[in-house]
N, C-alpha and C positions, 0 to 999 in steps of 0.2 A: 411622703405620706400614700406614695404607691405603696410603697414596704410593710405599713402598716394596718393599711386595709387588709394584703395578705394576708398578713400574721392573725390576722381578728380571722378568718374564711377558714384560715388553718384548723386553730383553734377551737370553731363553731366546729367544723366537719371531727375534727377527735372528740370531742362531748359526744356529739351524736353516735358517732361508733362505738363511743364509752356504754352510752345508754343504754343504743342498741344490745349491745353484748352484753350488759345485764340482767337485762329484758331477755334474752334468748337464755342465759345461766338460770334466769329466775324456772324460767317456760322447761326447761330440763331436768329441773328439782321438783318442776308440779309432776300431779298423776295424769297428765293428759297427755303428755310428748310422748310416753311410752303408746300410749292406747291409737295413738294416731299416728305412728309406727307401723303400730302391728295392723291396722285399717289398710294401709298403703299396701304393704306386703301381701295380706289375703287377696286387695284388688286387683295386685298388677304383676304376682308372682305366677306364672301358669302353671297349668295344672294337669294339662290335656294327657291322658296316656300314649305315650308311643304304643305305636299298633302293629309295628313289624317285632318289635320289646316282648311283646305283649303272647305274642305264639307261643314262646316258652311257656306261660303259666296257664296256658288255654286247658292243659288236660283237668287242672280242678279238682286234684283228688290227694289233695294232702293227707300226709298220717306221719307223724310225731313216733310212730310206732314201727323200728324196725324188728320186730319178735316174731312174726308171725312163722313158724316152723315150715322152711321151704317144703314142699310136697302135700302138705297138709291141706285141707279141703276148705278153709280160707285163705288159706296161700293160692291156690288156684281159681277161686274164685275172683280174688283182688286180679290176678294174670288177666281174668277173662273181662272185669269192668273195664281195663285197661285199654285192652284192644279192641271194646266195642266202643268206649271214647275219641281213639285215636282215628278211629275209622268214620266216628260220624262226623268230628273235625276235619278229615278230608272231604269229606262228603260238602260240608257246610250248612251242615241239620244242629246249628247250635238250639235252637228252639224245644229239641228234644233230648238236650242233657239235663234239666232238670228232673226230666220224668225215668233217663235209666239212672242218675245216684238215686233215685228214692226208691227205684229197684233193687240198687245194689245195698241199701239199708236195711230192705226186707228179706233178701237173700242172705245176708251176713247175719240176722237175727233168725231164721231159719234154721242154720247149718249149726249155729250154736247151742239153738236151744235141742238138734236130732241127736248133738253131741254129749247132753248132758242126759236126755234119755237112757242114749246106749250106755253111759258108766251106770246110771241106776240100775241095768238091767242087770249089766257085765258084774259075774263074781269078781271078787279080787283075784288073782291070780299070785300062788306064792314061787317064788323062784328059789333053786337051786343053784347056787352058784357055779357051784365044783360041775355040773353039768350043764350050767348056761357059759364057761370060758371054753373058746374053741382057739388051738393055738396052730392048725394046720395052715398050710399057705394056703391050700384050695379053697379053705373055708373063708379064710381073707378076703382073698380074691373075689369070690360071689360077695360077700358083704360090701366091699367097693362097688361094684357092679350092680348090686340092690341100690347103693346111695346115688349112683351115677342115671340108673334109670327114675329114681324118685321126684330127679330135679329136671327131669326132662318129660317137655310138656306131650310130648310126641308118641309116648307110650302108650299103649292100650289105654289101658285104667283113667292115667290122665287126659287123654286126649277124649276120649269118656266125657269124663266129669266138664272137662273144658267148655266142649258140644253145648252140654247139658247147662251148665251156669249161664253161656253165650245166648241160649234159645231163650234161656228165663227174662236178661235184660233187655233182651229186644222186644220179650211178647209178654211177657208178665201182665197181665190186667190191672190195673190200680182203681180201687173204687174213688171214683168222684169225687164224693165229700171229704176224702181224707185227702187227697191230693189238694183239693182246693183248703184244706186246713194246713195244710203246710207250706202252700207259698203264701197264707194271710200271716201267719206263724214269723215266717222269713220276714215281709213286711215289718210286720208288730215291729219286729225284734231290730230292725235296722234306723227305723224311726227313733225308738227311746236310746239307741246311743247318739244318733244326731236327728235332727228337724232338717231336713234339705228337700223336702219336697217330692220324694221316692213315688213313681208309680208301678202300679203295675206290671208294665212292660219294659221296664230294668228293673226286676228285683233280685233277678238271678244276677247281673252284673255286682249289682251291690252287695249279696249277700258274704258276709266276712268272713273266712277259713279261717284268720290265725292272729293271735294279736301279738304285734308287733312292737317293742319295747327300746326306746335308746338309754342309752345310758349317759348319765350325766357326769362321770367324774369318783373319785376314789378318795378317802381320806384315813389316816390316821384314826383307830378307836383311843378311847381317854387314857390307854397306857402308852401312848404314844410311840407303840410296836406293831398291832395288827392293824390290819390293811381292812378298810370295810367302804359301805357305800357312802358318798358324802351324801348333802341333804337334796339336792338334787334328784339326786337317783333316787336317793329314795322315795320323796314324794311321786316320783315314777312309779316305781314299784305300789306304793297305796294303793295309787289311782287302777295300775291293774288288777288288785286283789277283788277291787270293786267289779268288775269287768268279768273277770274271769269266774267270778262265785253267780254273776246270771248268764252268762253264756256257755262259761266251758268248753273254751277253746281253747288247741293250742297254742304254747307263747314260746316267742321266738325271742331271743335274749342278746341285744346286738353289742358289741364292743370290746374292748379290752375287759372290760367291767364284768363280762356276762357270770365268768363263775363265781365272782362273791354277788352278785343278783339273783343266780340259782340260788346259793346258799341262804338269802335273805329270805327269800321266798318259800324254801324248803323248811327252814323253822316254823311258818304260818302255815305249812299244811300242803303248801301249794307245790306241784312238784314240775317245773319249766325243765324240758326234755329239750329241746334245740337252741342249742348255744350258736353264735356266729362269734369269736372271739377275738379277731384277728384283727378288726377294725381300727384304726384310729384316727377318726375323725368320720364327718358326716357324709362326705362321697363313699366312702367306702362302707361304714355301714351300711347305707342303700343298697349298694352292688354285691357285697357277700351275702346281707340278707337276700335277695334276689336269687342269689346262685342258691344258697340253701334252699330255699322253697320250691324252687326249680328241680332241684333234686331230689326234694321228697314227693316230688309228685305236682306240684303246681297251687298258684295261690293267688287268683286275678284279683280279690279284693281283701284286704286285712284290714283290721284296726288298727293305728298308729297311738303311740303314747307319748309325746315328750311336753315340752313346755308349749307356750301360746305361741314365744317370737321365735321358738325354733322349727313350728309346725310348717311356714308356707316352705322353706327352703327343702325342708327333709319330702315335703309330699310332692315337691316338683322332681327331686330326684328319684323321690321311689318308680312315680310316673314313666320320667326316662326309661325306668328300668323293666317297664310294661306290666305294672302292679297301681291299681285304683288304691286310693285310700281314703279308711272315714275319719277323721282324725279325732281324739279326745284327749282333752287340754288336761298338766297334769301343773298344779296350784306350784310357784314359785315360792322358795324359803322366806321370800318377806313380801308384804302387804303392803298394797297403794295403798295411800291415804287418800280420805278423801275428796281433801282441796287443799290441803296448805304444803308450803315447798319441806320436803326432807331427806335426808340421805337414802333412806329406803327409796324412796320414786326413785333416787340418783342409780340404784343398784339396777332397776328396771330398764331405765333411760342406757344404761347403758349396754345391758344385754340386746336391747331392741338396736341399738348403733351396729354392734359387731353384728349381727342379722342382716343386718339392712345394705350393710359394704360386703361382706359374703355372698347373698344375694345378688348384688350385681356384679359382682367378680363371676360368680358361677352363670350368669345369663350372658355376658360378653365375651367373658374371658377362658373361663371352665376351669375347671380344680386340678393343680397341674401336682396335686401333692396328692392321687387318686388310683391305687394299683390297682390292674384291670382283674389281677386274681389272688385270692388273700395268699 
């Protein structure tokens, strides 16, 4: 009798577990499971910026162009700007950085306008090749010395220009209405990207300097031979086109997919010049992209484009590398149903599960398959 009673209990427990498992599976196939996981990730995954790592991005002088001619007026102006920014940062005068950046933009425009005026005034010079070519070793030595002096900021001509531009960056008066207009426009742009309750005191911190797009994978084209971006990556690039059209920021493409992403954008009239094509996972995406931004002058804040499941973990890893992120979520290839269970919902749930487990691993164990350098 006791054995029979025990068997009844076991059957009841097994039945209850079966029902609970069925309910769980039904929940996983519903549109609510993945939403719950995303909410939990956004709540519990920390995204506070590592202040020590942030020092490497504080220069905030990101430039996607390496085409400034060494020794040119614009090149010297940039050297002066970098020197002034470095000095102010060492003093701890972060409040003056936005003013210096505004002066630098005015300086660039004035130099370009002055060069254009000079080109208009100067008549075109005709060159006679036979008279321009010199073959003597003495003339070649003079040419080499001239190039060396051109790149030396301490020679008399370059030093004078450097001092003039440094004084401009430190003392040029900016009309207050213009300065206020710049700050208000920056605040408005950030709020349009995402409503985060930004106040004027942290506008400079939240101003984005670049758009960082993470690759989502590659696939074969219809001919089964040509490699192209897959749907995950394509949707992220489509979202990037929307942002670039509005904000016109430098674009960083991250992942081994980067060259294919660049080609996709170029076909649509957008030239992404900053490629990080060595990373093989999310940890390397963030680390190598941060190094690239650092080498290009620094970007304390970037707009980050990836899907909503990938976003919390990626934001945390960028924060550990000293970069604040403004999230812009790209859609998934499949859409959630309104309420009924479906295989499309399961695609989202599976993605959510992967990111949940990966986030737990990263927070408590770290990512073991993340290289230090590209």
